[in-house]
C-alpha positions as CSV (number, residue, x, y, z in Angstrom):
1,M,74.4,99.7,129.3
2,S,71.9,98.8,126.6
3,L,72.2,98.7,122.8
4,E,69.5,101.4,122.6
5,S,71.8,104.1,123.9
6,G,73.6,104.2,120.6
7,P,77.2,104.1,119.4
8,F,78.1,107.5,121.0
9,M,77.4,106.4,124.6
10,T,79.0,103.0,123.9
11,M,82.2,104.7,122.8
12,V,82.1,107.1,125.7
13,T,81.7,104.2,128.2
14,L,84.5,102.1,126.6
15,G,86.7,105.1,126.3
16,L,86.4,106.0,130.0
17,A,86.9,102.4,131.0
18,G,90.1,102.2,128.9
19,F,91.3,105.6,130.1
20,V,91.2,104.4,133.7
21,I,93.6,101.5,133.1
22,F,95.9,103.5,130.7
23,P,99.3,104.4,132.2
24,W,99.5,108.2,132.5
25,Q,103.2,108.1,131.7
26,A,102.5,106.7,128.3
27,L,99.9,109.3,127.6
28,I,102.2,112.1,128.6
29,G,105.0,110.6,126.4
30,A,102.7,110.3,123.4
31,L,101.5,113.9,123.7
32,L,105.0,115.4,124.3
33,T,106.7,113.7,121.4
34,P,104.6,115.3,118.6
35,S,104.7,118.7,120.2
36,A,108.5,118.6,120.8
37,T,109.0,117.4,117.2
38,A,107.0,120.2,115.8
39,W,108.8,122.7,118.0
40,W,112.3,121.5,117.0
41,A,111.3,121.4,113.3
42,C,110.0,125.0,113.4
43,R,113.1,126.1,115.3
44,F,115.6,124.6,112.9
45,G,113.5,125.4,109.8
46,M,113.6,129.1,110.5
47,H,117.4,129.1,110.1
48,L,117.5,127.4,106.7
49,P,118.2,129.7,103.8
50,R,115.4,129.5,101.3
51,H,117.6,129.4,98.2
52,K,119.4,126.3,99.6
53,V,116.1,124.5,100.1
54,M,115.1,125.3,96.5
55,M,118.5,124.2,95.1
56,A,118.1,120.9,97.0
57,A,114.5,120.4,95.7
58,T,115.4,121.2,92.1
59,P,117.0,117.8,91.1
60,A,114.2,115.8,92.8
61,T,111.4,117.6,91.0
62,G,113.1,118.0,87.6
63,V,112.1,121.7,87.5
64,E,114.9,124.1,86.5
């Protein structure tokens, strides 16, 4: 690999070299955590009454 190939090819080469030694369990865990968190937040957020959310936000913002 030479310096003339540019930063893109350098990053591709280093990325592939690092991906080979990266444990796949850690990759799956890192990807599953944000998707599961977003799913649960959406699931529980749909059942919140909108007026209770606004009442809770009113003291924090100072808007009446």
